[in-house]
C-alpha positions as CSV (number, residue, x, y, z in Angstrom):
1,M,0.4,-1.6,25.3
2,L,-1.2,-0.4,22.1
3,N,-4.4,1.4,21.9
4,V,-5.3,1.4,18.2
5,I,-7.7,3.4,16.2
6,I,-8.5,2.8,12.5
7,A,-9.3,5.5,10.0
8,G,-11.3,4.1,7.2
9,F,-13.9,1.1,7.1
10,G,-13.8,0.3,3.3
11,F,-12.6,-2.8,1.7
12,I,-9.3,-2.8,3.4
13,G,-10.6,-1.6,6.7
14,R,-13.2,-4.3,7.0
15,K,-10.6,-7.0,5.9
16,L,-8.2,-5.6,8.6
17,V,-10.8,-5.8,11.3
18,R,-11.6,-9.5,10.3
19,T,-7.9,-10.3,10.3
20,F,-7.3,-8.8,13.7
21,H,-10.1,-11.0,14.9
22,K,-8.8,-14.1,13.4
23,K,-5.2,-13.4,14.5
24,I,-6.0,-12.0,18.0
25,D,-4.1,-14.8,19.8
26,L,-1.0,-14.2,17.6
27,I,-1.2,-10.4,18.4
28,K,-1.9,-10.8,22.1
29,N,1.3,-13.1,22.4
30,V,3.2,-9.9,21.4
31,D,1.0,-7.4,23.2
32,S,-1.6,-9.0,25.7
33,K,-3.2,-5.6,26.2
34,F,-3.7,-4.9,22.5
35,K,-7.2,-3.4,21.6
36,I,-8.8,-1.4,18.8
37,I,-10.6,1.6,20.8
38,G,-11.8,3.4,17.7
39,V,-12.9,3.0,14.1
40,S,-14.1,5.8,11.7
41,D,-15.6,6.0,8.4
42,S,-16.7,9.2,6.3
43,K,-19.9,9.7,8.4
44,G,-18.8,9.2,12.0
45,Y,-16.9,6.8,14.3
46,L,-17.2,4.3,17.0
47,Y,-15.1,4.6,20.1
48,N,-14.7,2.7,23.3
49,L,-11.6,3.1,25.5
50,N,-12.2,-0.5,26.9
51,G,-12.0,-1.9,23.4
52,L,-14.4,-2.7,20.7
53,D,-15.7,-6.1,20.3
54,L,-13.8,-7.5,17.2
55,K,-16.3,-10.4,16.7
56,R,-19.3,-8.0,16.3
57,L,-17.2,-5.5,14.4
58,S,-16.1,-8.2,12.0
59,S,-19.8,-9.1,11.1
60,V,-21.0,-5.5,10.1
61,K,-20.7,-3.9,6.7
62,R,-21.2,-0.4,8.2
63,L,-20.1,0.9,11.5
64,S,-23.6,2.2,12.2
65,E,-24.8,-1.3,12.4
66,Y,-22.3,-2.1,15.2
67,S,-24.4,-0.4,18.2
68,E,-25.7,2.8,19.4
69,E,-22.0,3.7,20.3
70,Y,-21.6,5.0,16.7
71,R,-21.3,8.6,16.6
72,E,-22.9,10.0,13.4
73,G,-21.7,13.3,12.2
74,R,-18.6,13.2,14.2
75,S,-15.2,13.5,12.6
76,T,-12.1,11.3,12.4
77,E,-10.0,14.3,13.6
78,E,-12.2,14.4,16.6
79,M,-11.2,10.7,17.2
80,I,-7.7,11.3,16.8
81,E,-7.7,14.4,19.1
82,K,-8.9,12.4,22.1
83,G,-5.3,11.4,22.4
84,E,-5.9,8.1,24.0
85,A,-4.6,6.2,21.0
86,N,-1.0,5.4,20.6
87,L,-1.4,3.8,17.0
88,M,-3.4,4.9,14.1
89,I,-4.0,2.7,10.9
90,E,-4.9,4.8,8.0
91,V,-6.8,3.1,5.3
92,T,-9.0,5.6,3.7
93,P,-9.4,5.8,-0.1
94,T,-6.3,7.0,-2.1
95,N,-6.3,10.4,-3.5
96,V,-3.2,11.2,-5.4
97,D,-4.2,14.8,-6.2
98,D,-3.9,16.3,-2.7
99,G,-3.6,13.2,-0.4
100,E,-6.9,14.0,1.4
101,P,-8.4,13.1,3.8
102,G,-5.7,10.7,4.7
103,L,-2.9,13.3,4.7
104,S,-4.7,15.4,7.3
105,F,-5.5,12.3,9.5
106,M,-1.8,11.3,9.3
107,K,-0.5,14.8,10.2
108,A,-2.9,15.1,13.2
109,A,-1.9,11.7,14.5
110,L,1.8,12.4,14.1
111,K,1.6,15.8,15.8
112,K,0.0,14.1,18.9
113,G,2.8,11.5,19.0
114,I,0.7,8.6,17.7
115,H,2.3,6.1,15.5
116,V,0.9,5.5,11.8
117,V,0.6,2.6,9.8
118,T,-0.9,3.1,6.4
119,S,-1.8,1.4,3.1
120,N,-2.7,4.7,1.6
121,K,-0.4,5.9,-1.3
122,G,-2.0,9.4,-1.7
123,P,-0.4,11.1,1.3
124,L,3.2,9.7,0.7
125,V,2.9,10.6,-3.0
126,V,2.0,14.1,-2.1
127,A,3.9,14.9,1.0
128,F,6.7,12.2,1.8
129,R,9.4,14.4,3.1
130,E,6.8,16.4,5.3
131,L,5.3,13.2,6.8
132,T,8.6,11.3,7.5
133,S,10.2,14.6,9.0
134,L,7.0,15.1,11.1
135,A,7.3,11.5,12.4
136,K,11.0,11.8,13.3
137,R,10.4,15.0,15.1
138,N,7.6,13.5,17.4
139,D,9.6,10.1,17.8
140,C,6.9,8.2,15.8
141,F,7.0,5.3,13.7
142,L,5.5,5.9,10.2
143,L,5.3,2.5,8.3
144,Y,3.7,2.1,4.9
145,E,4.5,-1.4,3.7
146,G,1.1,-1.9,2.2
147,T,1.4,1.2,-0.2
148,V,3.3,-0.7,-2.9
149,A,2.9,-4.2,-4.3
150,G,0.5,-5.6,-1.6
151,A,2.1,-8.2,0.5
152,I,5.6,-8.0,-1.1
153,P,8.0,-6.9,1.8
154,I,10.0,-4.5,-0.3
155,F,10.5,-1.8,2.4
156,S,11.1,-4.4,5.1
157,L,13.6,-6.3,3.0
158,I,15.8,-3.2,2.1
159,K,15.6,-1.4,5.4
160,R,16.3,-4.5,7.6
161,C,18.2,-7.0,5.4
162,L,20.0,-4.8,3.0
163,Q,21.0,-2.0,5.3
164,G,24.6,-1.9,3.9
165,D,23.7,-2.0,0.3
166,T,23.5,0.9,-2.0
167,I,20.3,0.6,-4.2
168,R,21.4,1.3,-7.8
169,R,18.3,0.7,-9.6
170,I,14.7,-0.7,-8.9
171,M,12.5,-2.0,-11.9
172,G,9.0,-3.3,-11.2
173,I,5.6,-4.4,-12.4
174,L,3.7,-2.5,-9.8
175,N,0.1,-2.7,-11.1
176,G,-1.7,-6.0,-11.3
177,T,-4.6,-4.7,-13.3
178,T,-2.4,-3.7,-16.4
179,N,-0.5,-7.0,-16.0
180,Y,-3.7,-8.9,-16.1
181,I,-4.8,-7.0,-19.3
182,L,-1.3,-7.6,-21.0
183,S,-1.3,-11.2,-20.0
184,R,-4.7,-11.8,-21.5
185,M,-3.5,-10.2,-24.8
186,Y,-0.4,-12.3,-24.7
187,F,-1.9,-15.8,-23.9
188,E,-5.2,-15.3,-25.3
189,G,-5.0,-13.0,-28.1
190,T,-7.6,-10.8,-26.5
191,S,-8.0,-7.2,-27.5
192,F,-7.2,-4.4,-25.2
193,E,-10.8,-3.3,-24.9
194,L,-11.9,-6.7,-24.0
195,A,-9.2,-7.4,-21.6
196,L,-10.0,-4.2,-19.8
197,K,-13.7,-5.0,-19.7
198,E,-12.9,-8.4,-18.2
199,A,-10.7,-6.6,-15.6
200,R,-13.5,-4.2,-14.6
201,E,-16.1,-7.2,-14.3
202,R,-13.6,-9.1,-12.1
203,G,-13.1,-6.0,-9.8
204,L,-9.5,-5.6,-10.6
205,T,-9.5,-2.0,-11.7
206,E,-9.6,1.1,-9.7
207,R,-13.1,3.1,-9.8
208,D,-11.5,5.2,-12.6
209,P,-9.6,2.6,-14.8
210,S,-7.4,5.3,-16.1
211,Y,-5.5,5.2,-12.9
212,D,-4.6,1.7,-13.9
213,V,-4.2,1.8,-17.7
214,D,-2.5,5.2,-17.9
215,G,0.2,4.2,-15.5
216,I,-0.9,6.6,-12.7
217,D,-1.0,4.0,-10.1
218,A,2.3,2.5,-11.0
219,A,3.8,6.1,-11.1
220,C,2.6,6.8,-7.6
221,K,4.3,3.6,-6.4
222,A,7.4,4.5,-8.2
223,V,7.5,7.9,-6.4
224,I,7.2,6.2,-3.0
225,L,10.0,3.6,-3.8
226,A,12.4,6.4,-5.2
227,N,11.8,8.6,-2.0
228,A,11.7,5.9,0.6
229,L,14.6,3.6,-0.7
230,M,16.9,5.9,-2.8
231,N,16.6,9.1,-0.7
232,R,15.1,11.0,-3.7
233,N,12.7,13.9,-3.4
234,V,10.7,13.3,-6.5
235,K,6.9,14.1,-7.0
236,F,4.4,12.7,-9.3
237,K,5.0,15.3,-11.9
238,D,8.7,14.1,-12.3
239,V,7.6,10.7,-13.6
240,K,7.8,10.1,-17.3
241,R,4.7,8.2,-17.8
242,T,3.1,6.2,-20.7
243,G,0.3,4.0,-20.2
244,I,-0.9,0.7,-22.3
245,R,-3.6,2.0,-24.4
246,R,-1.5,2.1,-27.4
247,V,-0.3,-1.4,-27.0
248,T,-1.8,-3.4,-30.0
249,Q,-2.2,-7.1,-30.4
250,E,0.1,-7.0,-33.4
251,A,2.8,-5.5,-31.1
252,I,2.1,-8.4,-28.5
253,S,2.3,-10.9,-31.2
254,L,5.7,-9.6,-32.7
255,A,7.2,-9.5,-29.2
256,K,6.0,-13.1,-28.4
257,K,7.6,-14.3,-31.6
258,S,10.9,-12.9,-30.4
259,K,10.6,-14.4,-27.0
260,F,9.6,-11.1,-25.4
261,A,6.5,-10.0,-23.4
262,I,5.3,-6.3,-23.3
263,K,4.8,-5.2,-19.7
264,L,4.1,-1.9,-18.0
265,V,7.6,-1.4,-16.2
266,S,8.4,1.2,-13.6
267,V,12.2,2.1,-13.7
268,I,13.9,4.0,-10.8
269,D,17.6,4.9,-11.3
270,K,18.8,8.3,-12.5
271,R,15.4,8.6,-14.3
272,I,12.0,7.8,-13.1
273,E,9.8,6.2,-15.6
274,V,6.7,4.1,-16.1
275,S,6.1,2.8,-19.7
276,P,5.5,-0.3,-21.7
277,K,8.8,-2.3,-22.2
278,L,9.9,-5.4,-23.9
279,V,10.9,-8.0,-21.1
280,P,12.5,-11.3,-22.0
281,I,10.2,-14.2,-21.2
282,N,12.9,-15.8,-19.1
283,H,13.7,-12.6,-16.9
284,P,12.4,-13.0,-13.4
285,L,10.5,-9.7,-13.9
286,C,8.3,-11.4,-16.6
287,V,5.4,-12.4,-14.3
288,H,1.7,-12.9,-15.5
289,S,-1.9,-12.5,-14.5
290,T,-2.4,-10.1,-11.6
291,L,1.1,-10.8,-10.1
292,N,3.6,-7.8,-9.2
293,A,7.4,-8.1,-9.3
294,I,10.2,-5.9,-8.1
295,H,13.7,-6.3,-9.2
296,I,16.4,-4.6,-7.2
297,E,20.1,-4.1,-8.3
298,T,22.5,-3.2,-5.5
299,D,26.2,-2.8,-5.1
300,L,26.6,-5.9,-2.8
301,A,23.8,-8.3,-3.1
302,R,23.6,-7.5,-6.9
303,E,20.2,-8.6,-8.1
304,I,17.2,-9.6,-6.2
305,T,13.6,-10.2,-7.4
306,L,10.5,-10.3,-5.3
307,I,7.3,-11.7,-6.7
308,G,3.9,-11.7,-5.2
309,R,0.1,-10.7,-5.1
310,G,0.0,-6.9,-5.3
311,A,-3.5,-5.8,-4.5
312,G,-6.7,-6.5,-2.6
313,E,-6.7,-8.3,0.6
314,E,-3.1,-9.4,0.3
315,T,-2.3,-5.6,1.4
316,V,-3.8,-6.7,4.9
317,S,-0.7,-9.0,5.4
318,A,1.6,-5.9,5.1
319,V,-0.5,-3.8,7.3
320,L,-0.6,-6.5,10.0
321,N,3.2,-6.9,9.8
322,D,3.7,-3.2,10.3
323,V,1.4,-3.2,13.3
324,L,3.4,-6.1,14.8
325,T,6.6,-4.3,14.2
326,V,5.2,-1.1,16.0
327,I,4.2,-3.5,18.9
328,R,7.6,-5.0,19.2
329,E,9.5,-1.8,18.7
330,T,7.5,0.2,21.1
331,A,7.9,-2.7,23.8
332,S,11.7,-2.6,23.2
333,R,11.9,1.2,23.8
334,S,9.9,0.8,27.1
335,R,12.3,-1.9,28.3
336,K,15.2,0.4,27.6
337,I,13.7,3.2,29.9
């Protein structure tokens, strides 16, 4: 039986609540007693041990609109410390500088033996080893499929389906915004400045577009992939990073004539690098628009490429799958006791 709390009620948090409401029959087929008992935002939280009304919660934009149960001025840490939840879904905004506030929330939950599912890159970039060690020490699940490439099941695939393989190399297009910009430049002859303006108008960029165009977002995801799948212990500062600001229309045109496209590619092998690279147009990594792609090279399976949407509401698919995994695994543990 999972009592769930959600830290964060922004874009992903609201989408997640609506998905839980829409998929509640599927979830309850796995755990008939599943309920969300708490949700927090930056100003307070809702809490009801009997379970919050998902239909009503799905209809509000701010938690304070839900009911008088909203505890304004109270903290997420207080909600965690109640200790009545056994799973926290952490979906607060990403902060790659120090991982906060999500890092503190995750630490507090894991220390109390609360499983954690997250789509927040920041804490994993800053403190991957610390968080995974804390989870192991307290016999908790820490799942983070939604942190890299949206709905693409990269961690699930490698950890469950390629358990006997050694990962030799990972290459990826891990940022949909830069891929959109470069695709507009490739197909339409659009300038970098105009393509970036279009991306901002379509809501494809981070609040600070430099996170996208300077390769910061892609570098963060490369760090998580390296640490989680290749047993590295790298930090953001270890990534050799070059963004796409200097990619000109002339360079795009020359590449196109030679049957290449310029893409912002993350490479993880002995090095860890994010930079614009020439990709053959017939290579499976050469995807366009906002798509992400991850190309894996292993000793046994050889080469596998995963392609999918890498941002926005597709991330909810990954979070939901992680939640269902926790439900099934905790139920399996209970049966063995």
